[in-house]
C-alpha positions in Angstrom: -6.6 7.4 -10.3 -7.8 5.4 -13.3 -10.1 2.8 -14.5 -9.1 -0.7 -15.6 -10.6 -1.9 -18.9 -13.4 0.8 -18.9 -13.9 4.3 -20.2 -14.7 7.5 -18.2 -16.8 10.2 -19.3 -16.4 13.7 -17.8 -19.4 16.0 -17.5 -18.0 19.1 -16.0 -14.6 20.1 -14.6 -15.0 18.6 -11.1 -17.9 16.2 -11.8 -17.3 12.8 -13.2 -20.1 10.6 -14.8 -19.2 6.8 -15.0 -21.3 4.2 -16.9 -20.7 0.5 -16.6 -17.6 0.5 -14.5 -16.7 -2.6 -12.8 -13.5 -1.8 -11.3 -11.7 1.5 -10.1 -8.2 2.3 -9.2 -7.6 5.4 -6.9 -4.3 6.4 -5.6 -4.6 7.9 -2.1 -1.2 9.3 -2.3 -2.2 11.9 -5.0 -4.7 13.4 -2.5 -3.9 16.8 -1.0 -5.0 15.6 2.5 -4.4 12.3 4.0 -5.7 11.9 7.5 -6.3 8.5 9.3 -9.4 8.1 11.5 -7.3 6.9 14.2 -5.4 10.0 14.0 -8.2 12.6 13.4 -8.2 13.8 17.1 -4.5 14.5 16.9 -4.8 16.5 13.9 -7.9 18.5 15.3 -5.6 19.2 18.3 -2.6 20.2 16.3 -0.3 17.3 17.7 2.7 17.0 15.4 4.1 13.7 16.2 1.9 10.6 15.8 2.6 7.6 18.0 0.9 4.9 16.1 3.9 3.1 14.6 1.7 0.6 12.5 -0.2 3.6 10.9 3.0 5.5 10.3 4.7 2.5 8.8 2.0 2.1 6.3 2.0 5.5 5.4 5.8 5.4 4.7 5.7 2.2 2.8 2.9 3.7 0.7 5.4 6.5 -0.6 8.3 4.1 -1.3 8.2 2.5 -4.6 12.0 1.4 -4.8 14.9 1.1 -2.5 16.5 4.3 -3.7 13.6 6.4 -2.1 13.8 5.0 1.5 16.0 7.8 2.8 14.2 10.5 0.9 10.8 9.5 2.1 12.0 8.9 5.7 13.8 12.4 5.7 10.5 13.9 4.5 8.6 12.3 7.4 11.3 13.6 9.8 11.2 17.1 8.5 7.5 17.3 8.7 7.5 16.1 12.3 5.7 13.0 11.5 8.3 10.8 13.1 11.3 11.4 15.6 14.7 10.7 15.0 14.6 7.4 16.9 11.5 6.3 14.7 13.4 7.4 11.8 16.4 5.0 12.4 14.0 2.2 13.4 11.8 2.5 10.5 14.9 2.6 8.1 16.4 -0.5 9.6 13.1 -2.4 9.1 12.4 -1.1 5.6 15.8 -1.9 4.7 15.6 -5.5 6.1 12.3 -5.9 4.0 14.0 -4.7 0.8 17.2 -6.8 1.3 15.3 -10.0 2.5 16.1 -13.0 0.4 12.3 -14.1 0.1 11.4 -10.5 -0.8 14.0 -9.2 -3.2 12.1 -9.9 -6.3 9.0 -7.8 -5.2 11.4 -4.7 -4.9 13.2 -4.8 -8.2 13.4 -1.3 -9.7 12.4 -2.4 -13.1 8.9 -3.7 -12.0 5.7 -1.7 -12.2 4.5 -1.3 -8.8 1.1 0.2 -7.3 1.2 1.1 -3.6 -2.0 1.7 -1.8 -4.2 1.6 -4.8 -7.9 1.4 -4.0 -9.8 -1.1 -5.9 -13.5 -0.5 -6.1 -15.4 -3.9 -6.7 -18.6 -4.3 -8.6 -20.6 -4.4 -5.4 -19.0 -1.0 -4.4 -16.6 -2.3 -1.8 -13.3 -0.6 -1.4 -10.1 -3.0 -1.3 -6.6 -1.4 -0.7 -3.7 -3.7 -1.2 -0.2 -2.4 0.3 1.6 -3.3 -2.9 0.8 -4.9 -6.1 3.8 -6.1 -8.2 3.5 -6.6 -11.7 5.7 -9.6 -12.2 4.6 -10.1 -15.8 2.1 -8.3 -18.2 -1.0 -9.4 -16.3 0.4 -11.4 -13.4 1.0 -9.6 -10.1 2.2 -10.5 -6.6 0.5 -9.2 -3.7 2.3 -7.8 -0.8 0.7 -6.8 2.4 2.5 -5.6 5.6 1.2 -6.5 9.1 2.7 -4.8 12.3 0.7 -6.9 14.8 0.3 -10.7 15.5 -0.3 -13.2 13.0 -3.8 -14.0 12.1 -5.5 -16.3 9.6 -7.8 -13.4 8.7 -4.7 -11.9 7.0 -4.5 -14.7 4.4 -8.2 -14.3 3.7 -7.7 -10.5 3.0 -5.2 -11.4 0.5 -7.3 -14.1 -1.1 -10.1 -11.3 -1.5 -7.9 -9.1 -3.3 -6.6 -12.1 -5.5 -10.4 -12.8 -6.4 -11.1 -9.1 -7.3 -7.9 -8.8 -9.3 -8.9 -12.1 -11.1 -12.2 -10.4 -12.0 -10.1 -7.7 -13.7 -8.2 -10.1 -15.7 -5.1 -9.9 -13.3 -3.6 -13.4 -12.3 -2.0 -13.6 -8.9 1.3 -15.6 -8.7 1.8 -15.2 -5.2 0.6 -13.5 -2.1 3.2 -12.3 0.5 2.5 -11.4 4.1 5.3 -9.4 5.7 5.1 -9.3 9.5 7.0 -6.3 10.7 7.6 -6.4 14.4 10.9 -6.9 16.3 12.0 -8.9 13.4 10.8 -9.4 9.9 8.6 -12.6 9.2 7.5 -13.6 5.7 4.8 -15.8 4.6 4.5 -16.7 0.9 1.7 -18.6 -0.4 -0.4 -19.2 -3.7 
């Protein structure tokens, strides 16, 4: 976790005092426990295999920064019994289709700085979590968001909100990318 263009003052070991902070990044992937509200009952009831493919897909993608990590991350999810062998094959096919998609290749280059699932706290205290921020230039980003359901205009509004908050932080959005991950991969890129 870290602050963007602001300083952090620490009072005690586990207590943090923050003054005049306008934006805050938090990486959920560094937390010790990550439980989706949708899967809370499954966790309480000790169910090892989760059936919500959309939630699982987002969780997998949050762990993959570059193409070389796809197999390692999927193997980890399989070994932890978070996905079945069939799901592993299906996710691998979809993820590789995304990474190899002609319109998307530039968002998955190894040399680019990437933030997956980084929480942005706005001035008003609202939490926004883009799926993937790709730094294409020093202060210019591409926003990538994965959708596992039907197309909806609210998805573009969501990315526009991300863009607005990133602009307040001094980051400029070059492109916004919606990736619909269903039976086939569909891509919408807009400014």
